[in-house]
MOPAC internal coordinates of N, CA, C and O (Angstrom, degrees):
PM7 1SCF
backbone

  N    0.0000 0     0.00 0     0.00 0    0    0    0
  C    1.4914 1     0.00 0     0.00 0    1    0    0
  C    1.5158 1   108.12 1     0.00 0    2    1    0
  O    1.2310 1   120.83 1   134.48 1    3    2    1
  N    1.4138 1   116.02 1   -45.52 1    3    2    1
  C    1.4692 1   120.13 1  -178.24 1    5    3    2
  C    1.6007 1   107.79 1   -54.60 1    6    5    3
  O    1.2310 1   121.53 1   139.70 1    7    6    5
  N    1.3526 1   114.68 1   -40.30 1    7    6    5
  C    1.4161 1   118.73 1  -174.15 1    9    7    6
  C    1.5788 1   109.26 1   -67.11 1   10    9    7
  O    1.2310 1   120.63 1   141.26 1   11   10    9
  N    1.3052 1   116.40 1   -38.74 1   11   10    9
  C    1.5096 1   119.71 1   176.13 1   13   11   10
  C    1.4524 1   108.92 1   -62.97 1   14   13   11
  O    1.2310 1   118.77 1   130.51 1   15   14   13
  N    1.2923 1   119.95 1   -49.49 1   15   14   13
  C    1.5047 1   121.10 1  -172.84 1   17   15   14
  C    1.5639 1   107.24 1   -65.71 1   18   17   15
  O    1.2310 1   118.15 1   139.75 1   19   18   17
  N    1.3557 1   121.13 1   -40.25 1   19   18   17
  C    1.4846 1   122.37 1   174.05 1   21   19   18
  C    1.4803 1   114.97 1   -59.03 1   22   21   19
  O    1.2310 1   123.92 1   141.04 1   23   22   21
  N    1.3958 1   110.09 1   -38.96 1   23   22   21
  C    1.4446 1   116.22 1  -179.26 1   25   23   22
  C    1.5183 1   111.01 1   -66.22 1   26   25   23
  O    1.2310 1   119.68 1   139.65 1   27   26   25
  N    1.3837 1   118.21 1   -40.35 1   27   26   25
  C    1.4214 1   123.21 1  -179.50 1   29   27   26
  C    1.5680 1   108.47 1   -67.89 1   30   29   27
  O    1.2310 1   121.15 1   143.67 1   31   30   29
  N    1.2286 1   115.41 1   -36.33 1   31   30   29
  C    1.5238 1   117.43 1  -177.90 1   33   31   30
  C    1.5237 1   106.80 1   -72.44 1   34   33   31
  O    1.2310 1   118.96 1   142.97 1   35   34   33
  N    1.3002 1   119.58 1   -37.03 1   35   34   33
  C    1.4864 1   125.44 1   176.97 1   37   35   34
  C    1.4728 1   106.31 1   -58.61 1   38   37   35
  O    1.2310 1   119.93 1   125.81 1   39   38   37
  N    1.4492 1   117.74 1   -54.19 1   39   38   37
  C    1.4879 1   123.38 1  -175.28 1   41   39   38
  C    1.4659 1   108.36 1   -60.01 1   42   41   39
  O    1.2310 1   118.13 1   139.37 1   43   42   41
  N    1.3552 1   121.17 1   -40.63 1   43   42   41
  C    1.4605 1   121.99 1  -177.61 1   45   43   42
  C    1.4777 1   108.37 1   -62.66 1   46   45   43
  O    1.2310 1   118.52 1   131.03 1   47   46   45
  N    1.4029 1   120.43 1   -48.97 1   47   46   45
  C    1.5346 1   117.16 1   179.90 1   49   47   46
  C    1.5691 1   109.06 1   -64.87 1   50   49   47
  O    1.2310 1   121.44 1   138.51 1   51   50   49
  N    1.3705 1   114.85 1   -41.49 1   51   50   49
  C    1.4454 1   117.48 1  -171.57 1   53   51   50
  C    1.5150 1   109.62 1   -62.91 1   54   53   51
  O    1.2310 1   119.96 1   140.07 1   55   54   53
  N    1.3746 1   117.69 1   -39.93 1   55   54   53
  C    1.4569 1   120.16 1  -179.84 1   57   55   54
  C    1.5699 1   106.36 1   -68.08 1   58   57   55
  O    1.2310 1   118.25 1   134.49 1   59   58   57
  N    1.2249 1   120.93 1   -45.51 1   59   58   57
  C    1.3453 1   122.22 1  -177.58 1   61   59   58
  C    1.5699 1   112.65 1   -62.73 1   62   61   59
  O    1.2310 1   119.32 1   145.59 1   63   62   61
  N    1.3112 1   118.90 1   -34.41 1   63   62   61
  C    1.4367 1   118.63 1   176.66 1   65   63   62
  C    1.5058 1   111.81 1   -74.65 1   66   65   63
  O    1.2310 1   118.60 1   145.76 1   67   66   65
  N    1.2466 1   120.28 1   -34.24 1   67   66   65
  C    1.4841 1   120.23 1   176.48 1   69   67   66
  C    1.5901 1   113.42 1   -78.48 1   70   69   67
  O    1.2310 1   121.73 1   172.65 1   71   70   69
  N    1.2670 1   114.28 1    -7.35 1   71   70   69
  C    1.4666 1   116.96 1   179.96 1   73   71   70
  C    1.5229 1   110.00 1  -104.70 1   74   73   71
  O    1.2310 1   120.49 1  -166.77 1   75   74   73
  N    1.3241 1   116.66 1    13.23 1   75   74   73
  C    1.4820 1   124.93 1   176.24 1   77   75   74
  C    1.6264 1   106.87 1    57.40 1   78   77   75
  O    1.2310 1   125.21 1  -125.29 1   79   78   77
  N    1.3889 1   107.59 1    54.71 1   79   78   77
  C    1.5282 1   112.31 1   177.39 1   81   79   78
  C    1.5090 1   120.65 1    80.51 1   82   81   79
  O    1.2310 1   121.46 1  -179.96 1   83   82   81
  N    1.2587 1   114.81 1     0.04 1   83   82   81
  C    1.4873 1   121.48 1   178.34 1   85   83   82
  C    1.5579 1   108.89 1   -96.95 1   86   85   83
  O    1.2310 1   121.91 1   -43.39 1   87   86   85
  N    1.2448 1   113.95 1   136.61 1   87   86   85
  C    1.4434 1   114.89 1   177.54 1   89   87   86
  C    1.5505 1   111.06 1   -82.60 1   90   89   87
  O    1.2310 1   121.54 1   -42.99 1   91   90   89
  N    1.2071 1   114.65 1   137.01 1   91   90   89
  C    1.4358 1   124.87 1  -169.48 1   93   91   90
  C    1.5468 1   112.37 1   -93.41 1   94   93   91
  O    1.2310 1   120.78 1   -36.99 1   95   94   93
  N    1.3887 1   116.11 1   143.01 1   95   94   93
  C    1.4087 1   119.09 1   173.64 1   97   95   94
  C    1.5113 1   107.27 1  -117.05 1   98   97   95
  O    1.2310 1   119.54 1   -23.58 1   99   98   97
  N    1.3073 1   118.49 1   156.42 1   99   98   97
  C    1.5490 1   118.54 1  -179.16 1  101   99   98
  C    1.5494 1   110.71 1   142.63 1  102  101   99
  O    1.2310 1   122.92 1    25.54 1  103  102  101
  N    1.2500 1   112.01 1  -154.46 1  103  102  101
  C    1.4869 1   120.13 1  -172.85 1  105  103  102
  C    1.4591 1   111.40 1   -93.21 1  106  105  103
  O    1.2310 1   116.76 1   -50.11 1  107  106  105
  N    1.2634 1   123.77 1   129.89 1  107  106  105
  C    1.5026 1   126.33 1   175.94 1  109  107  106
  C    1.4903 1   108.12 1  -105.54 1  110  109  107
  O    1.2310 1   118.49 1   -48.66 1  111  110  109
  N    1.2921 1   120.49 1   131.34 1  111  110  109
  C    1.5604 1   123.26 1   172.69 1  113  111  110
  C    1.4884 1   104.90 1  -118.55 1  114  113  111
  O    1.2310 1   123.05 1   -50.96 1  115  114  113
  N    1.3530 1   111.76 1   129.04 1  115  114  113
  C    1.4693 1   118.53 1  -176.37 1  117  115  114
  C    1.5122 1   102.71 1  -123.14 1  118  117  115
  O    1.2310 1   120.79 1   -55.81 1  119  118  117
  N    1.3684 1   116.10 1   124.19 1  119  118  117
  C    1.4186 1   126.00 1   178.57 1  121  119  118
  C    1.5603 1   114.75 1   -98.17 1  122  121  119
  O    1.2310 1   120.41 1   -35.40 1  123  122  121
  N    1.2951 1   116.83 1   144.60 1  123  122  121
  C    1.3633 1   122.34 1   166.55 1  125  123  122
  C    1.6521 1   106.21 1  -115.73 1  126  125  123
  O    1.2310 1   125.03 1   -78.07 1  127  126  125
  N    1.3331 1   107.95 1   101.93 1  127  126  125
  C    1.4894 1   115.00 1  -172.33 1  129  127  126
  C    1.5217 1   106.81 1    72.00 1  130  129  127
  O    1.2310 1   119.74 1    51.34 1  131  130  129
  N    1.3790 1   118.10 1  -128.66 1  131  130  129
  C    1.5135 1   119.72 1   176.28 1  133  131  130
  C    1.5592 1   107.92 1   -96.60 1  134  133  131
  O    1.2310 1   117.15 1  -175.14 1  135  134  133
  N    1.3724 1   123.03 1     4.86 1  135  134  133
  C    1.4165 1   120.42 1  -178.12 1  137  135  134
  C    1.5215 1   107.39 1  -100.46 1  138  137  135
  O    1.2310 1   119.91 1   -37.83 1  139  138  137
  N    1.3597 1   117.78 1   142.17 1  139  138  137
  C    1.3241 1   128.81 1   170.82 1  141  139  138
  C    1.5680 1   111.99 1   -62.03 1  142  141  139
  O    1.2310 1   118.47 1   -71.58 1  143  142  141
  N    1.2416 1   120.51 1   108.42 1  143  142  141
  C    1.4879 1   122.88 1  -177.06 1  145  143  142
  C    1.5522 1   113.59 1   -91.95 1  146  145  143
  O    1.2310 1   120.59 1   134.57 1  147  146  145
  N    1.3444 1   116.48 1   -45.43 1  147  146  145
  C    1.4870 1   123.80 1  -175.14 1  149  147  146
  C    1.5597 1   107.74 1  -133.81 1  150  149  147
  O    1.2310 1   122.56 1   -31.15 1  151  150  149
  N    1.2742 1   112.70 1   148.85 1  151  150  149
  C    1.4167 1   120.17 1   171.41 1  153  151  150
  C    1.5365 1   108.15 1  -139.50 1  154  153  151
  O    1.2310 1   119.14 1   -58.78 1  155  154  153
  N    1.3004 1   119.24 1   121.22 1  155  154  153
  C    1.4792 1   117.78 1  -170.63 1  157  155  154
  C    1.5569 1   109.52 1  -142.74 1  158  157  155
  O    1.2310 1   120.43 1   -28.74 1  159  158  157
  N    1.2436 1   116.79 1   151.26 1  159  158  157
  C    1.5566 1   122.40 1   175.17 1  161  159  158
  C    1.5189 1   106.49 1   -97.72 1  162  161  159
  O    1.2310 1   119.43 1   -39.54 1  163  162  161
  N    1.2239 1   118.69 1   140.46 1  163  162  161
  C    1.4595 1   123.23 1   179.35 1  165  163  162
  C    1.4887 1   111.69 1  -131.39 1  166  165  163
  O    1.2310 1   119.38 1   -22.65 1  167  166  165
  N    1.3221 1   118.79 1   157.35 1  167  166  165
  C    1.4903 1   125.09 1  -177.50 1  169  167  166
  C    1.4558 1   103.61 1  -143.79 1  170  169  167
  O    1.2310 1   119.17 1   -72.78 1  171  170  169
  N    1.3207 1   119.19 1   107.22 1  171  170  169
  C    1.4429 1   129.38 1  -173.72 1  173  171  170
  C    1.5229 1   108.46 1    51.53 1  174  173  171
  O    1.2310 1   121.11 1  -127.21 1  175  174  173
  N    1.2458 1   115.49 1    52.79 1  175  174  173
  C    1.4574 1   123.98 1   169.64 1  177  175  174
  C    1.6706 1   112.90 1    66.69 1  178  177  175
  O    1.2310 1   122.80 1  -158.57 1  179  178  177
  N    1.3061 1   112.23 1    21.43 1  179  178  177
  C    1.4859 1   121.70 1   173.35 1  181  179  178
  C    1.5455 1   109.02 1  -122.32 1  182  181  179
  O    1.2310 1   119.48 1   -39.84 1  183  182  181
  N    1.3216 1   118.60 1   140.16 1  183  182  181
  C    1.3615 1   124.60 1   179.49 1  185  183  182
  C    1.6232 1   109.03 1   -64.30 1  186  185  183
  O    1.2310 1   121.26 1   -52.11 1  187  186  185
  N    1.2559 1   115.19 1   127.89 1  187  186  185
  C    1.4423 1   120.91 1  -171.87 1  189  187  186
  C    1.5848 1   110.56 1  -153.85 1  190  189  187
  O    1.2310 1   121.54 1   -79.02 1  191  190  189
  N    1.3089 1   114.65 1   100.98 1  191  190  189
  C    1.4345 1   114.79 1  -177.92 1  193  191  190
  C    1.5562 1   107.76 1   122.13 1  194  193  191
  O    1.2310 1   120.44 1    28.06 1  195  194  193
  N    1.3981 1   116.77 1  -151.94 1  195  194  193
  C    1.4780 1   118.28 1  -179.08 1  197  195  194
  C    1.4991 1   108.59 1   -91.10 1  198  197  195
  O    1.2310 1   122.72 1   -28.66 1  199  198  197
  N    1.3421 1   112.40 1   151.34 1  199  198  197
  C    1.5109 1   125.12 1   174.67 1  201  199  198
  C    1.4540 1   111.41 1  -136.77 1  202  201  199
  O    1.2310 1   122.69 1   -42.73 1  203  202  201
  N    1.3012 1   112.45 1   137.27 1  203  202  201
  C    1.4784 1   114.92 1   178.95 1  205  203  202
  C    1.5119 1   113.67 1  -121.82 1  206  205  203
  O    1.2310 1   117.80 1   -37.59 1  207  206  205
  N    1.3455 1   121.80 1   142.41 1  207  206  205
  C    1.4894 1   125.71 1   169.20 1  209  207  206
  C    1.4113 1   103.15 1  -116.63 1  210  209  207
  O    1.2310 1   122.67 1   -38.03 1  211  210  209
  N    1.4140 1   112.48 1   141.97 1  211  210  209
  C    1.4232 1   123.75 1  -172.98 1  213  211  210
  C    1.4869 1   109.82 1  -118.37 1  214  213  211
  O    1.2310 1   118.98 1   -33.20 1  215  214  213
  N    1.4070 1   119.55 1   146.80 1  215  214  213
  C    1.4323 1   125.04 1   161.23 1  217  215  214
  C    1.3600 1   112.94 1   -72.62 1  218  217  215
  O    1.2310 1   119.13 1   -15.73 1  219  218  217
  N    1.3811 1   119.27 1   164.27 1  219  218  217
  C    1.4313 1   123.22 1  -179.79 1  221  219  218
  C    1.4973 1   114.93 1   -63.36 1  222  221  219
  O    1.2310 1   120.92 1   161.44 1  223  222  221
  N    1.4149 1   115.85 1   -18.56 1  223  222  221
  C    1.4340 1   120.04 1   179.77 1  225  223  222
  C    1.5691 1   110.31 1   -85.98 1  226  225  223
  O    1.2310 1   119.90 1  -178.23 1  227  226  225
  N    1.4137 1   117.79 1     1.77 1  227  226  225
  C    1.4379 1   119.94 1   178.24 1  229  227  226
  C    1.5498 1   113.17 1    96.12 1  230  229  227
  O    1.2310 1   121.00 1   165.65 1  231  230  229
  N    1.2927 1   115.69 1   -14.35 1  231  230  229
  C    1.5658 1   118.25 1  -177.26 1  233  231  230
  C    1.4986 1   104.78 1   -79.32 1  234  233  231
  O    1.2310 1   122.31 1   -25.65 1  235  234  233
  N    1.4189 1   113.17 1   154.35 1  235  234  233
  C    1.4738 1   117.93 1  -179.38 1  237  235  234
  C    1.4295 1   106.45 1   -74.53 1  238  237  235
  O    1.2310 1   123.11 1   -39.87 1  239  238  237
  N    1.3420 1   111.64 1   140.13 1  239  238  237
  C    1.4917 1   120.65 1   173.30 1  241  239  238
  C    1.5333 1   109.08 1   -96.70 1  242  241  239
  O    1.2310 1   120.37 1   136.13 1  243  242  241
  N    1.3124 1   116.90 1   -43.87 1  243  242  241
  C    1.3850 1   120.07 1  -172.13 1  245  243  242
  C    1.5986 1   105.86 1  -150.34 1  246  245  243
  O    1.2310 1   123.62 1   -45.76 1  247  246  245
  N    1.2984 1   110.67 1   134.24 1  247  246  245
  C    1.4958 1   120.57 1   172.81 1  249  247  246
  C    1.5756 1   110.68 1  -118.48 1  250  249  247
  O    1.2310 1   121.53 1   -62.14 1  251  250  249
  N    1.3698 1   114.69 1   117.86 1  251  250  249
  C    1.4379 1   117.73 1  -169.56 1  253  251  250
  C    1.6123 1   108.47 1  -128.57 1  254  253  251
  O    1.2310 1   120.86 1   -31.61 1  255  254  253
  N    1.4014 1   115.95 1   148.39 1  255  254  253
  C    1.3674 1   117.79 1   174.60 1  257  255  254
  C    1.4478 1   109.03 1  -112.98 1  258  257  255
  O    1.2310 1   118.31 1   -38.03 1  259  258  257
  N    1.3327 1   120.82 1   141.97 1  259  258  257
  C    1.4526 1   130.67 1  -178.80 1  261  259  258
  C    1.5512 1   113.23 1  -128.01 1  262  261  259
  O    1.2310 1   122.77 1   -33.51 1  263  262  261
  N    1.3139 1   112.29 1   146.49 1  263  262  261
  C    1.3915 1   119.64 1   173.34 1  265  263  262
  C    1.5296 1   109.13 1  -138.50 1  266  265  263
  O    1.2310 1   119.09 1   -62.99 1  267  266  265
  N    1.2976 1   119.34 1   117.01 1  267  266  265
  C    1.4123 1   125.08 1  -174.33 1  269  267  266
  C    1.4754 1   110.19 1    53.57 1  270  269  267
  O    1.2310 1   118.09 1  -126.26 1  271  270  269
  N    1.3505 1   121.25 1    53.74 1  271  270  269
  C    1.3808 1   129.30 1   175.70 1  273  271  270
  C    1.5340 1   112.26 1    58.90 1  274  273  271
  O    1.2310 1   117.53 1  -154.07 1  275  274  273
  N    1.4384 1   122.32 1    25.93 1  275  274  273
  C    1.3916 1   124.09 1   176.20 1  277  275  274
  C    1.4584 1   102.21 1  -127.86 1  278  277  275
  O    1.2310 1   121.49 1   -33.90 1  279  278  277
  N    1.3929 1   114.76 1   146.10 1  279  278  277
  C    1.5556 1   119.31 1   171.12 1  281  279  278
  C    1.5412 1   108.40 1   -65.80 1  282  281  279
  O    1.2310 1   123.25 1   -46.42 1  283  282  281
  N    1.3587 1   111.38 1   133.58 1  283  282  281
  C    1.4211 1   120.94 1  -177.77 1  285  283  282
  C    1.6208 1   112.11 1  -143.76 1  286  285  283
  O    1.2310 1   121.81 1   -61.50 1  287  286  285
  N    1.2073 1   114.15 1   118.50 1  287  286  285
  C    1.4845 1   122.47 1  -175.55 1  289  287  286
  C    1.5369 1   113.90 1    84.70 1  290  289  287
  O    1.2310 1   117.73 1    36.11 1  291  290  289
  N    1.3310 1   121.93 1  -143.89 1  291  290  289
  C    1.4391 1   119.83 1  -171.65 1  293  291  290
  C    1.4955 1   111.10 1   -89.50 1  294  293  291
  O    1.2310 1   121.23 1   -36.06 1  295  294  293
  N    1.3705 1   115.26 1   143.94 1  295  294  293
  C    1.4524 1   130.37 1   168.79 1  297  295  294
  C    1.5057 1   103.05 1  -114.33 1  298  297  295
  O    1.2310 1   119.40 1   -57.71 1  299  298  297
  N    1.4096 1   118.75 1   122.29 1  299  298  297
  C    1.5072 1   119.31 1  -176.95 1  301  299  298
  C    1.5040 1    99.93 1  -109.52 1  302  301  299
  O    1.2310 1   122.41 1   -31.75 1  303  302  301
  N    1.2262 1   112.99 1   148.25 1  303  302  301
  C    1.4658 1   125.37 1   179.93 1  305  303  302
  C    1.6188 1   104.79 1  -120.93 1  306  305  303
  O    1.2310 1   123.42 1   -41.76 1  307  306  305
  N    1.3449 1   111.05 1   138.24 1  307  306  305
  C    1.4335 1   118.20 1  -176.66 1  309  307  306
  C    1.5144 1   109.14 1  -127.42 1  310  309  307
  O    1.2310 1   119.92 1   -30.35 1  311  310  309
  N    1.3179 1   117.76 1   149.65 1  311  310  309
  C    1.5129 1   121.05 1   170.80 1  313  311  310
  C    1.4850 1   110.59 1   -82.90 1  314  313  311
  O    1.2310 1   118.45 1   -10.86 1  315  314  313
  N    1.3615 1   120.56 1   169.14 1  315  314  313
  C    1.4263 1   120.91 1  -177.80 1  317  315  314
  C    1.4382 1   116.78 1   -60.51 1  318  317  315
  O    1.2310 1   121.64 1   155.25 1  319  318  317
  N    1.2523 1   114.46 1   -24.75 1  319  318  317
  C    1.4591 1   121.84 1   178.59 1  321  319  318
  C    1.6441 1   116.92 1   -90.38 1  322  321  319
  O    1.2310 1   125.57 1  -175.23 1  323  322  321
  N    1.3516 1   106.90 1     4.77 1  323  322  321
  C    1.4724 1   115.72 1   167.59 1  325  323  322
  C    1.5813 1   111.87 1    89.45 1  326  325  323
  O    1.2310 1   119.10 1  -156.56 1  327  326  325
  N    1.3102 1   119.31 1    23.44 1  327  326  325
  C    1.4320 1   124.34 1   179.21 1  329  327  326
  C    1.4544 1   110.71 1   -98.38 1  330  329  327
  O    1.2310 1   116.79 1   -50.65 1  331  330  329
  N    1.2482 1   123.71 1   129.35 1  331  330  329
  C    1.4770 1   130.54 1   175.80 1  333  331  330
  C    1.5484 1   105.10 1   -57.67 1  334  333  331
  O    1.2310 1   121.06 1   -55.41 1  335  334  333
  N    1.3020 1   115.57 1   124.59 1  335  334  333
  C    1.5099 1   120.06 1   177.27 1  337  335  334
  C    1.4665 1   113.06 1  -108.97 1  338  337  335
  O    1.2310 1   117.53 1   140.05 1  339  338  337
  N    1.3104 1   122.31 1   -39.95 1  339  338  337
  C    1.5202 1   125.79 1   179.43 1  341  339  338
  C    1.4170 1   110.23 1  -158.75 1  342  341  339
  O    1.2310 1   122.26 1   -21.50 1  343  342  341
  N    1.2929 1   113.28 1   158.50 1  343  342  341
  C    1.5045 1   121.59 1   175.45 1  345  343  342
  C    1.5960 1   107.81 1  -126.91 1  346  345  343
  O    1.2310 1   122.64 1   -49.28 1  347  346  345
  N    1.2461 1   112.55 1   130.72 1  347  346  345
  C    1.5246 1   120.81 1   174.99 1  349  347  346
  C    1.5994 1   104.95 1  -105.12 1  350  349  347
  O    1.2310 1   119.75 1   -48.41 1  351  350  349
  N    1.3052 1   118.07 1   131.59 1  351  350  349
  C    1.4341 1   124.12 1   174.92 1  353  351  350
  C    1.5800 1   110.91 1  -106.55 1  354  353  351
  O    1.2310 1   120.62 1   -56.32 1  355  354  353
  N    1.3078 1   116.42 1   123.68 1  355  354  353
  C    1.4784 1   122.88 1  -177.44 1  357  355  354
  C    1.5068 1   108.43 1  -114.62 1  358  357  355
  O    1.2310 1   124.80 1   -28.99 1  359  358  357
  N    1.4159 1   108.38 1   151.01 1  359  358  357
  C    1.5157 1   116.03 1   171.80 1  361  359  358
  C    1.6028 1   104.56 1  -138.51 1  362  361  359
  O    1.2310 1   124.98 1   -73.16 1  363  362  361
  N    1.3154 1   108.05 1   106.84 1  363  362  361
  C    1.4804 1   115.83 1   178.53 1  365  363  362
  C    1.5821 1   111.36 1    60.33 1  366  365  363
  O    1.2310 1   121.01 1  -141.33 1  367  366  365
  N    1.2964 1   115.68 1    38.67 1  367  366  365
  C    1.4843 1   119.86 1   175.53 1  369  367  366
  C    1.5687 1   112.86 1    93.94 1  370  369  367
  O    1.2310 1   118.66 1   173.12 1  371  370  369
  N    1.2472 1   120.17 1    -6.88 1  371  370  369
  C    1.4995 1   128.61 1  -172.14 1  373  371  370
  C    1.4735 1   104.23 1  -103.44 1  374  373  371
  O    1.2310 1   121.21 1   -48.22 1  375  374  373
  N    1.3326 1   115.29 1   131.78 1  375  374  373
  C    1.4484 1   122.57 1   174.24 1  377  375  374
  C    1.4985 1   108.68 1   -79.52 1  378  377  375
  O    1.2310 1   122.25 1   -59.69 1  379  378  377
  N    1.3024 1   113.30 1   120.31 1  379  378  377
  C    1.5097 1   122.79 1  -178.98 1  381  379  378
  C    1.5059 1   118.29 1  -103.59 1  382  381  379
  O    1.2310 1   120.96 1   157.06 1  383  382  381
  N    1.3486 1   115.76 1   -22.94 1  383  382  381
  C    1.4929 1   121.99 1  -171.54 1  385  383  382
  C    1.5035 1   109.08 1  -167.49 1  386  385  383
  O    1.2310 1   123.85 1   -37.92 1  387  386  385
  N    1.3139 1   110.23 1   142.08 1  387  386  385
  C    1.4758 1   118.63 1   176.91 1  389  387  386
  C    1.4849 1   107.50 1  -129.93 1  390  389  387
  O    1.2310 1   120.86 1   -53.02 1  391  390  389
  N    1.4220 1   115.96 1   126.98 1  391  390  389
  C    1.4290 1   121.97 1  -177.52 1  393  391  390
  C    1.5227 1   107.36 1  -121.24 1  394  393  391
  O    1.2310 1   120.72 1   -59.97 1  395  394  393
  N    1.3613 1   116.23 1   120.03 1  395  394  393
  C    1.4951 1   119.32 1   172.92 1  397  395  394
  C    1.3718 1   115.37 1   -85.45 1  398  397  395
  O    1.2310 1   116.94 1   -32.55 1  399  398  397
  N    1.3321 1   123.42 1   147.45 1  399  398  397
  C    1.4369 1   124.02 1  -176.65 1  401  399  398
  C    1.5752 1   106.77 1  -112.26 1  402  401  399
  O    1.2310 1   120.10 1   180.00 1  403  402  401

């Protein structure tokens, strides 16, 4: 977790530096070694839209939706063999419901 947060901070500063002081929007790719660990959409350095976290085998571990850097709507959790295991429902970053599959 610390590694992912540090990578996001690095990417945020790195994007800003390459954009001559302007905060970038777009797709963030975060790797764990040589494997894609996270894929997220950002808008002015805030999570906005869908974000994916992956297992080391390439399968999706979690699919989350964000609005203005807060969880919004459904976050789906999957097992390593791609089976849906639970769904968390969020409203403006607050957990409102948990559904187990």
